[in-house]
C-alpha positions as CSV (number, residue, x, y, z in Angstrom):
1,M,41.3,24.7,19.7
2,L,39.3,24.0,16.5
3,R,42.4,22.3,15.1
4,D,42.6,20.1,18.1
5,I,38.9,19.2,17.8
6,F,39.2,18.1,14.1
7,K,42.3,16.1,14.9
8,S,40.3,13.9,17.2
9,W,39.6,10.5,15.6
10,R,36.2,10.3,17.3
11,V,35.1,13.6,15.8
12,I,36.5,12.6,12.4
13,L,34.5,9.3,12.6
14,L,31.3,11.2,13.5
15,L,31.8,13.6,10.5
16,V,32.4,10.6,8.1
17,F,29.2,9.0,9.3
18,L,27.3,12.2,9.0
19,L,28.5,12.6,5.4
20,F,27.3,9.1,4.5
21,A,24.0,9.8,6.2
22,V,23.4,13.0,4.1
23,I,24.3,11.1,0.9
24,S,21.8,8.3,1.8
25,I,19.0,10.9,2.6
26,R,20.0,12.8,-0.6
27,P,17.9,15.9,0.1
28,S,16.6,17.2,-3.2
29,P,14.3,20.2,-2.6
30,W,14.5,21.2,-6.2
31,N,12.8,18.0,-7.5
32,E,9.8,19.0,-9.6
33,G,7.0,17.1,-11.3
34,V,4.8,14.2,-10.3
35,A,6.1,10.7,-9.8
36,I,4.5,7.5,-11.1
37,R,3.9,5.3,-8.1
38,S,2.0,2.5,-9.9
39,V,0.5,1.5,-13.3
40,E,-2.7,-0.5,-13.6
41,A,-2.5,-3.6,-15.7
42,N,-3.9,-3.5,-19.2
43,S,-4.5,0.3,-18.9
44,S,-3.7,2.9,-21.5
45,A,-0.5,3.7,-19.7
46,A,0.6,0.0,-19.5
47,L,-0.1,-0.6,-23.2
48,A,2.0,2.5,-24.0
49,G,5.0,0.9,-22.2
50,I,4.9,2.7,-18.8
51,V,5.7,0.3,-16.0
52,S,5.3,0.4,-12.2
53,P,8.5,1.1,-10.2
54,D,10.1,-1.8,-8.5
55,A,9.2,-2.1,-4.8
56,R,12.9,-1.8,-3.9
57,V,13.4,1.5,-5.8
58,T,13.5,4.6,-3.6
59,A,11.0,7.4,-4.2
60,L,13.6,9.6,-5.7
61,H,14.1,7.1,-8.5
62,Y,10.4,6.9,-9.5
63,E,9.8,8.0,-13.1
64,R,8.6,11.6,-13.1
65,I,6.0,13.1,-15.4
66,L,7.3,16.4,-16.7
67,A,4.7,17.3,-19.4
68,V,1.3,16.1,-20.7
69,D,0.6,17.2,-24.3
70,N,3.3,19.9,-24.1
71,V,1.8,21.3,-20.9
72,Q,4.4,21.4,-18.1
73,V,3.5,19.4,-15.0
74,S,5.1,20.5,-11.7
75,T,2.4,19.6,-9.1
76,L,-0.5,17.2,-8.7
77,E,-2.9,20.0,-9.5
78,D,-1.1,20.6,-12.8
79,Y,-1.4,16.9,-13.7
80,A,-5.1,16.8,-12.7
81,A,-5.8,19.8,-14.9
82,A,-3.9,18.3,-17.8
83,V,-5.8,15.0,-17.9
84,E,-9.2,16.3,-16.8
85,N,-10.6,17.0,-20.2
86,I,-9.1,14.2,-22.3
87,E,-11.6,12.5,-24.6
88,A,-12.2,8.8,-25.5
89,N,-10.3,7.4,-28.4
90,S,-7.8,10.3,-28.4
91,T,-4.0,10.3,-28.3
92,I,-2.0,12.1,-25.7
93,R,1.8,12.3,-25.2
94,I,3.3,12.0,-21.8
95,V,7.0,13.1,-21.4
96,T,8.9,11.8,-18.3
97,D,12.4,12.2,-17.1
98,K,13.2,8.8,-18.8
99,A,11.2,8.6,-22.0
100,S,8.3,9.9,-24.1
101,Y,5.1,7.9,-24.4
102,V,2.0,8.0,-26.6
103,L,-1.2,6.9,-24.9
104,R,-4.4,6.0,-26.6
105,T,-7.4,6.6,-24.3
106,K,-10.3,4.1,-24.2
107,E,-14.0,4.2,-23.5
108,L,-15.0,3.3,-19.9
109,V,-18.5,2.1,-20.6
110,Q,-20.3,1.2,-23.8
111,K,-23.2,3.4,-25.0
112,T,-26.5,2.2,-23.7
113,T,-30.1,3.5,-23.4
114,L,-32.1,2.4,-20.3
115,N,-35.0,3.5,-18.3
116,E,-34.4,4.4,-14.6
117,T,-36.3,6.2,-11.9
118,E,-35.1,9.0,-9.7
119,L,-36.5,10.6,-6.6
120,Q,-37.8,14.2,-6.9
121,V,-39.4,16.5,-4.3
122,V,-42.7,18.1,-5.5
123,E,-45.2,20.5,-3.8
124,E,-48.9,19.5,-3.7
125,F,-51.9,21.3,-2.2
126,D,-53.7,19.3,0.5
127,A,-57.4,20.3,0.5
128,T,-58.1,18.8,3.9
129,T,-55.5,21.0,5.6
130,N,-55.6,23.9,3.1
131,K,-51.8,23.7,3.1
132,T,-49.1,23.1,0.5
133,I,-47.1,20.0,1.4
134,K,-43.9,18.5,0.0
135,K,-43.9,14.9,-1.3
136,T,-41.1,12.7,-2.6
137,I,-42.1,10.7,-5.7
138,E,-40.4,8.5,-8.2
139,V,-40.0,10.1,-11.7
140,P,-38.9,8.1,-14.8
141,R,-35.5,9.2,-16.2
142,V,-33.8,8.1,-19.4
143,L,-30.1,7.5,-19.6
144,R,-29.3,8.3,-23.2
145,E,-25.7,7.4,-23.0
146,V,-23.4,6.1,-20.3
147,I,-20.0,6.7,-21.7
148,G,-16.8,8.1,-20.3
149,V,-13.0,7.9,-20.7
150,E,-11.1,5.2,-18.9
151,P,-8.5,6.6,-16.5
152,L,-5.0,6.4,-17.9
153,G,-4.1,3.8,-15.3
154,L,-1.5,6.0,-13.5
155,E,-1.3,6.5,-9.8
156,V,0.9,9.6,-9.3
157,V,2.3,11.3,-6.2
158,Q,4.2,14.5,-5.8
159,A,7.9,14.0,-6.7
160,A,9.9,13.1,-3.6
161,T,12.5,15.5,-2.2
162,S,14.6,12.9,-0.4
163,N,15.2,9.1,-0.1
164,L,13.2,8.9,3.2
165,R,10.2,6.7,2.9
166,K,7.0,7.6,4.6
167,G,5.2,4.8,6.4
168,L,1.5,4.0,6.1
169,D,0.5,6.3,8.9
170,L,2.0,9.3,7.1
171,A,1.5,8.5,3.4
172,G,-2.0,7.1,3.7
173,G,-3.3,3.6,2.8
174,S,-4.4,0.4,4.6
175,R,-2.7,-2.1,6.8
176,V,-4.1,-5.6,7.4
177,V,-2.8,-8.1,9.9
178,L,-3.7,-11.7,8.9
179,K,-3.4,-14.9,10.8
180,P,-3.6,-18.4,9.2
181,A,-6.6,-20.3,10.4
182,E,-4.5,-23.3,11.1
183,A,-0.9,-24.1,11.9
184,V,1.5,-23.6,8.9
185,T,5.1,-24.3,8.2
186,A,7.7,-21.8,7.1
187,Q,7.3,-23.0,3.5
188,D,3.5,-22.6,3.6
189,L,3.9,-19.1,5.0
190,A,6.3,-18.2,2.2
191,T,3.8,-19.6,-0.4
192,I,1.0,-17.6,1.1
193,I,3.1,-14.4,1.0
194,D,4.0,-15.0,-2.7
195,S,0.4,-15.8,-3.6
196,L,-0.9,-12.7,-1.8
197,Q,1.8,-10.5,-3.6
198,E,0.7,-12.0,-6.9
199,R,-3.0,-11.6,-6.2
200,L,-2.6,-8.0,-5.2
201,N,-0.5,-7.2,-8.3
202,V,-3.1,-8.8,-10.5
203,Y,-5.9,-7.0,-8.9
204,G,-4.3,-3.7,-9.7
205,L,-3.3,-2.7,-6.2
206,S,0.1,-1.0,-6.0
207,D,2.8,0.0,-3.6
208,V,2.3,-3.3,-1.8
209,S,4.3,-4.6,1.1
210,V,3.6,-8.2,2.3
211,R,5.8,-9.6,5.1
212,D,5.6,-12.2,7.8
213,A,5.7,-11.4,11.5
214,T,5.8,-13.4,14.7
215,D,4.6,-12.3,18.2
216,L,6.2,-13.1,21.6
217,V,4.4,-16.4,22.0
218,G,5.4,-17.6,18.5
219,D,2.1,-17.1,16.6
220,K,2.7,-16.4,12.9
221,F,1.1,-13.4,11.1
222,I,1.2,-11.8,7.7
223,V,1.2,-8.0,7.6
224,V,0.0,-6.4,4.3
225,E,0.5,-2.7,3.8
226,I,-1.0,-1.0,0.7
227,A,-1.0,2.6,-0.3
228,G,-4.3,4.0,-1.6
229,A,-6.5,0.9,-1.1
230,T,-9.8,0.8,0.7
231,E,-10.9,-1.7,3.4
232,E,-13.5,-3.1,1.1
233,E,-11.0,-3.9,-1.7
234,L,-8.6,-5.5,0.8
235,R,-11.3,-7.7,2.3
236,D,-12.4,-8.9,-1.1
237,V,-8.8,-9.7,-2.3
238,I,-7.1,-10.9,0.9
239,A,-9.7,-12.3,3.3
240,R,-11.0,-15.0,0.9
241,Q,-9.0,-18.1,0.5
242,G,-9.9,-18.0,-3.2
243,K,-10.6,-21.7,-3.9
244,F,-12.3,-21.8,-7.3
245,E,-13.8,-25.0,-8.6
246,A,-15.8,-25.7,-11.8
247,K,-18.1,-28.7,-11.4
248,I,-20.4,-30.7,-13.6
249,G,-22.6,-32.7,-11.2
250,N,-20.4,-33.8,-8.4
251,E,-17.2,-34.0,-10.6
252,T,-14.7,-31.2,-10.6
253,V,-13.7,-30.2,-14.1
254,F,-11.0,-27.6,-13.3
255,F,-9.6,-25.5,-10.5
256,G,-8.4,-21.8,-10.5
257,G,-4.7,-21.3,-11.0
258,N,-2.3,-21.6,-13.9
259,K,-2.3,-25.4,-13.7
260,D,-5.8,-25.7,-15.1
261,V,-6.4,-22.1,-16.5
262,A,-3.9,-21.2,-19.2
263,Y,-5.2,-17.7,-19.8
264,V,-7.8,-15.3,-18.4
265,C,-9.0,-12.4,-20.6
266,R,-9.0,-9.0,-18.9
267,T,-9.1,-6.7,-22.0
268,A,-12.2,-4.9,-23.2
269,D,-12.7,-7.0,-26.3
270,C,-13.4,-10.2,-24.4
271,S,-14.5,-9.1,-20.9
272,G,-16.8,-6.5,-19.3
273,L,-20.5,-5.9,-18.9
274,S,-22.5,-8.5,-20.7
275,P,-24.7,-7.4,-23.7
276,Q,-26.6,-10.7,-23.4
277,Q,-27.4,-9.9,-19.7
278,P,-28.0,-6.1,-19.6
279,C,-28.8,-4.2,-16.5
280,Q,-32.4,-4.8,-15.3
281,Q,-34.5,-3.7,-12.4
282,N,-36.6,-6.1,-10.5
283,A,-38.5,-5.2,-7.3
284,G,-36.4,-2.1,-6.8
285,Q,-33.1,-4.0,-7.1
286,W,-30.8,-3.6,-10.1
287,N,-28.8,-6.5,-11.6
288,C,-26.0,-6.2,-14.2
289,G,-24.3,-9.1,-15.9
290,F,-20.6,-9.5,-16.8
291,F,-18.6,-12.0,-18.9
292,F,-15.0,-12.8,-19.6
293,S,-13.3,-15.6,-21.6
294,I,-10.7,-18.1,-20.3
295,A,-8.5,-20.7,-21.9
296,L,-8.2,-24.1,-20.2
297,S,-5.1,-26.2,-20.2
298,A,-5.0,-29.3,-22.4
299,E,-5.5,-31.5,-19.3
300,A,-8.5,-29.5,-18.0
301,A,-10.1,-29.5,-21.4
302,Q,-9.6,-33.3,-21.7
303,K,-11.2,-33.7,-18.2
304,H,-14.2,-31.5,-19.4
305,A,-14.6,-33.8,-22.4
306,E,-14.5,-37.0,-20.4
307,V,-17.1,-35.7,-17.9
308,T,-19.5,-34.3,-20.6
309,K,-19.5,-37.4,-22.8
310,K,-21.4,-39.3,-20.1
311,I,-24.2,-36.6,-19.8
312,A,-27.4,-36.8,-21.8
313,V,-28.5,-34.0,-24.1
314,V,-31.9,-32.3,-23.6
315,S,-33.9,-29.9,-25.8
316,E,-35.4,-26.6,-24.6
317,G,-37.3,-25.1,-27.4
318,S,-35.0,-24.8,-30.3
319,Q,-31.9,-25.1,-28.2
320,R,-30.1,-28.3,-27.1
321,Y,-28.1,-28.4,-23.8
322,L,-26.4,-30.9,-21.7
323,E,-28.6,-32.2,-18.9
324,K,-26.2,-31.0,-16.2
325,P,-24.8,-27.4,-16.1
326,L,-21.3,-26.2,-15.4
327,E,-21.4,-24.8,-11.8
328,L,-18.8,-22.4,-10.6
329,F,-17.9,-22.3,-6.9
330,L,-15.8,-19.7,-5.1
331,D,-14.8,-20.7,-1.6
332,D,-17.4,-23.5,-1.7
333,V,-20.2,-21.0,-2.5
334,L,-22.1,-21.3,-5.9
335,V,-21.5,-18.1,-7.8
336,D,-22.7,-19.0,-11.3
337,T,-24.4,-21.7,-13.3
338,L,-23.6,-22.0,-17.0
339,R,-25.6,-24.1,-19.5
340,I,-23.4,-26.3,-21.7
341,A,-24.4,-26.4,-25.4
342,G,-25.3,-29.9,-26.7
343,D,-22.6,-29.9,-29.4
344,L,-19.9,-29.7,-26.7
345,K,-20.7,-33.2,-25.5
346,G,-17.5,-35.1,-25.3
347,R,-15.5,-32.4,-27.1
348,V,-12.1,-31.1,-26.0
349,E,-12.8,-27.4,-25.8
350,T,-10.2,-25.1,-24.4
351,Q,-12.2,-21.8,-24.7
352,I,-14.9,-21.1,-22.1
353,Q,-16.8,-18.0,-21.3
354,I,-17.4,-17.2,-17.6
355,S,-20.4,-15.1,-16.7
356,G,-22.0,-13.7,-13.6
357,S,-23.8,-10.7,-12.2
358,G,-23.7,-8.0,-9.5
359,A,-26.6,-6.3,-7.7
360,G,-27.2,-2.8,-6.2
361,N,-29.8,-0.3,-5.3
362,S,-29.1,1.7,-8.4
363,R,-27.9,0.9,-11.9
364,Q,-24.5,2.5,-11.3
365,T,-24.0,0.6,-8.1
366,A,-25.0,-2.7,-9.8
367,M,-22.6,-2.0,-12.6
368,S,-19.7,-1.4,-10.1
369,A,-20.6,-4.5,-8.1
370,S,-20.7,-6.6,-11.3
371,L,-17.3,-5.3,-12.5
372,G,-15.9,-5.8,-9.0
373,Q,-17.1,-9.4,-8.9
374,M,-15.7,-10.0,-12.4
375,K,-12.3,-8.7,-11.2
376,R,-12.3,-10.9,-8.2
377,L,-13.1,-14.0,-10.2
378,Q,-10.4,-13.1,-12.7
379,T,-7.9,-12.6,-9.9
380,V,-8.6,-16.0,-8.3
381,L,-8.6,-17.8,-11.7
382,I,-5.1,-16.3,-12.4
383,T,-3.5,-16.8,-9.0
384,G,-5.2,-19.9,-7.7
385,S,-6.3,-20.4,-4.1
386,L,-4.3,-19.8,-0.9
387,P,-3.0,-22.9,0.9
388,V,-5.0,-22.0,4.0
389,K,-7.8,-19.7,5.0
390,L,-6.6,-16.3,6.5
391,D,-8.4,-14.5,9.3
392,I,-8.3,-10.7,9.5
393,V,-6.9,-9.9,13.0
394,K,-6.6,-6.1,12.6
395,M,-7.3,-3.6,9.8
396,D,-6.4,0.1,9.7
397,T,-7.0,2.7,7.0
398,V,-5.5,6.2,7.0
399,S,-6.3,8.8,4.4
400,P,-3.4,10.7,2.8
401,V,-4.9,14.0,4.2
402,L,-4.9,12.6,7.7
403,G,-1.4,11.3,7.2
404,T,-0.2,14.8,6.2
405,R,-1.8,16.1,9.4
406,F,0.0,13.4,11.5
407,L,3.3,14.4,9.9
408,N,2.8,18.1,10.5
409,N,1.9,17.4,14.2
410,L,5.0,15.2,14.5
411,Y,7.2,18.0,13.2
412,F,5.6,20.3,15.8
413,V,6.0,17.8,18.6
414,A,9.7,17.0,17.7
415,L,10.5,20.7,17.4
416,A,8.9,21.5,20.7
417,A,10.7,18.6,22.4
418,F,14.0,19.8,20.9
419,I,13.5,23.4,21.9
420,G,12.6,22.2,25.4
421,V,15.7,20.2,25.7
422,I,17.8,23.2,24.6
423,V,16.2,25.5,27.1
424,V,16.8,23.0,29.9
425,V,20.5,22.5,28.9
426,L,21.2,26.2,28.7
427,L,19.6,26.8,32.1
428,R,21.4,23.9,33.7
429,Y,24.9,24.7,32.6
430,R,24.9,28.4,31.5
431,M,28.0,27.6,29.6
432,L,27.9,27.7,25.8
433,K,31.0,25.5,25.4
434,I,29.0,22.7,27.1
435,A,25.5,23.4,25.7
436,V,26.3,24.1,22.1
437,P,28.3,20.8,21.4
438,M,25.5,19.0,23.2
439,I,22.9,20.5,20.9
440,L,25.0,19.7,17.8
441,T,25.4,16.1,19.0
442,M,21.7,15.7,19.4
443,I,21.2,17.0,15.8
444,S,23.9,14.6,14.5
445,E,22.1,11.6,16.1
446,I,18.9,12.5,14.4
447,I,20.7,12.8,11.0
448,L,22.4,9.5,11.6
449,I,19.0,7.8,12.3
450,L,17.4,9.2,9.2
451,G,20.4,8.4,7.0
452,F,20.4,4.8,8.1
453,A,16.6,4.5,7.6
454,A,17.1,5.9,4.0
455,L,20.0,3.5,3.4
456,V,18.0,0.3,4.4
457,G,14.7,1.5,3.0
458,W,12.9,1.6,6.4
459,N,9.5,3.2,6.3
460,L,9.1,6.1,8.8
461,D,5.7,5.7,10.4
462,L,4.2,7.2,13.6
463,A,5.9,4.6,15.7
464,A,9.3,5.3,14.1
465,M,8.9,9.0,14.6
466,A,8.0,8.4,18.3
467,G,11.3,6.4,18.5
468,I,13.2,9.4,17.2
469,I,11.6,11.7,19.8
470,I,12.5,9.1,22.5
471,T,16.1,9.0,21.2
472,I,16.3,12.8,21.7
473,G,15.3,12.4,25.3
474,T,17.6,9.4,26.1
475,G,20.4,11.1,24.1
476,V,20.4,14.3,26.1
477,D,20.2,12.2,29.3
478,A,23.5,10.5,28.3
479,L,25.1,13.7,27.3
480,I,24.2,15.3,30.7
481,V,25.8,12.3,32.4
482,I,29.0,12.8,30.4
483,A,29.0,16.6,31.1
484,D,28.4,16.1,34.8
485,E,31.0,13.4,35.2
486,T,33.5,15.5,33.3
487,I,33.1,18.8,35.1
488,K,32.7,17.2,38.6
489,G,35.9,17.7,40.5
490,E,37.4,19.6,37.6
491,V,40.5,20.7,39.5
492,T,41.9,17.1,39.4
493,Y,42.1,17.2,35.6
494,D,41.9,13.4,35.5
495,W,40.1,13.5,32.2
496,K,40.7,9.9,31.2
497,R,39.2,8.5,34.5
498,K,36.2,10.9,34.3
499,L,35.3,10.1,30.7
500,K,35.8,6.4,31.3
501,Q,33.4,6.5,34.3
502,A,30.9,8.6,32.3
503,M,30.9,6.2,29.3
504,F,30.5,3.3,31.7
505,I,27.3,4.8,32.9
506,V,26.1,5.6,29.4
507,F,26.9,2.1,28.1
508,G,25.0,0.6,31.0
509,S,22.0,2.7,30.2
510,Y,22.3,1.8,26.5
511,L,22.1,-2.0,27.3
512,T,19.0,-1.4,29.4
513,V,17.3,0.5,26.6
514,V,18.2,-2.2,24.0
515,A,17.0,-4.9,26.3
516,G,13.7,-3.1,26.7
517,M,13.2,-2.6,23.0
518,I,13.8,-6.2,21.9
519,P,10.4,-7.5,23.2
520,L,8.7,-4.5,21.5
521,W,10.3,-5.6,18.2
522,F,8.1,-8.7,18.2
523,A,5.1,-7.4,20.2
524,G,1.8,-6.8,18.4
525,A,2.7,-8.8,15.3
526,G,5.6,-6.4,14.6
527,L,3.4,-3.3,14.5
528,L,5.8,-1.6,17.1
529,K,8.9,-2.6,15.2
530,G,9.3,0.9,13.8
531,F,9.5,2.3,17.4
532,A,12.0,-0.4,18.5
533,F,14.1,0.0,15.3
534,T,14.6,3.8,15.5
535,T,15.2,3.7,19.2
536,I,17.8,0.9,19.0
537,V,19.5,2.5,16.0
538,G,19.4,6.0,17.6
539,V,21.0,4.9,20.9
540,S,23.5,2.7,19.1
541,F,24.8,5.6,16.9
542,G,24.8,7.7,20.0
543,V,26.8,5.4,22.2
544,F,29.3,4.2,19.7
545,I,29.8,7.4,17.5
546,A,28.1,10.6,18.6
547,R,28.6,10.6,22.4
548,P,32.3,9.6,22.4
549,A,32.8,12.5,19.9
550,Y,31.0,14.8,22.3
551,A,33.1,13.7,25.2
552,A,36.3,14.3,23.2
553,V,35.1,17.8,22.2
554,L,34.1,18.6,25.8
555,K,37.5,17.5,27.0
556,I,39.3,19.9,24.6
557,L,37.0,22.8,25.4
558,L,37.3,22.5,29.1
559,K,41.0,22.3,28.9
560,A,41.2,25.5,26.8
């Protein structure tokens, strides 16, 4: 009987597809270490030669850290403990499965001494009430040194154990659905996607997916998915059109983008918190300055010279400046005003220093705001502006912890659904030679779906996992139809007619399911595409490969 089963070409076809599916998934439970998911630009890791993995590379092929300074790293906790106590200006060695790197750590903030106040609760005796009361007062505090070690610039995750990709809902991160504020052509849409991809890479955000989507009425959207980014970061980087202009009077001297800006400094020696504009407190609000240097193109420098030669020079004390300043606009909002030295009048000068400031309720908050504003300006100057303004239609953020809980719940739901189906099948037929092949066929359909998802690099999110659960239900429904049609009137032994009739019913159901999934593929700017994809793939593998094999096995077993 087993020989007859394995002689069937339908069974052989199913086994071949299952073999390829397992190869695509490539289960590797023995994989140890932490994988490098991204490398921040200009960080210690980047300067040592470590690079971010290509977006098309599967998680199993990410470079894995095996040791830090001869300390073996097997888990994320091991890595955190190994880098926790590194000191500034020290050298550490990181060994991966591909190479060995020597990293030189850098200081995060320069040494400084500033006065600050902090709130303290004190007890005071109130003579009018004869009671001791508690009061909150401001007490001066001295920050002797604000110095730390810059992070290595590595974003790491636990090494993957298969080629299956977790979607945003399960891995954690943010998803933004954007809509152009005006009608755009396909070429404009492609330009926007390229610009956003470049802008996100420059800003230091990693594991980025930027794709276009169209809904049922033809409206165009852009879906951005980023692992590990916050909503605030995404709004600052994505929502703004990023139109940067430098004006003297009413004349534009240069725009952001590589046409006018040849180079933007992002290293510590020519960018950072400004020593000329240190953090200061005024009326309870802190302000901190920043600076960075840029190099203009020859054309932009010539334009600057032509505009400045027509402007008068004025004296302010011992300093001489041009009468009109250089004004910097971001999205038509004035962000900074720079005085131009008098000796630059009519000169072709390619080197310019950009400055600005950030504010906050505390010194640390103001420093973060200042550095964040500097990073945004640098990004816009490097990438230029987007062709059109983008409106945020929808934004979702899921923490990695919550994503893990979602995944555990999905495992439980899928297992419960699978067990429920098995119980129903056993109670319905009370025949192992019908029920066991049915259960194995359902398992094979799930393996085929996962194998195909691993092969094409499809992200398995909550919608996709729901599609797999739906596939279990529709699959067992089709298998029951095949079993009922086959055993009905069993005494006639007209197997060919019975199976043909059963497969006709199954194929009709398949077409109905696919027709219902096609609208969902485009609904909601493509956010339900994962559900439609896994459902269509699952029922397709079932109808064309798994269920015909089940019918062939059932025919052989019932004849025995």
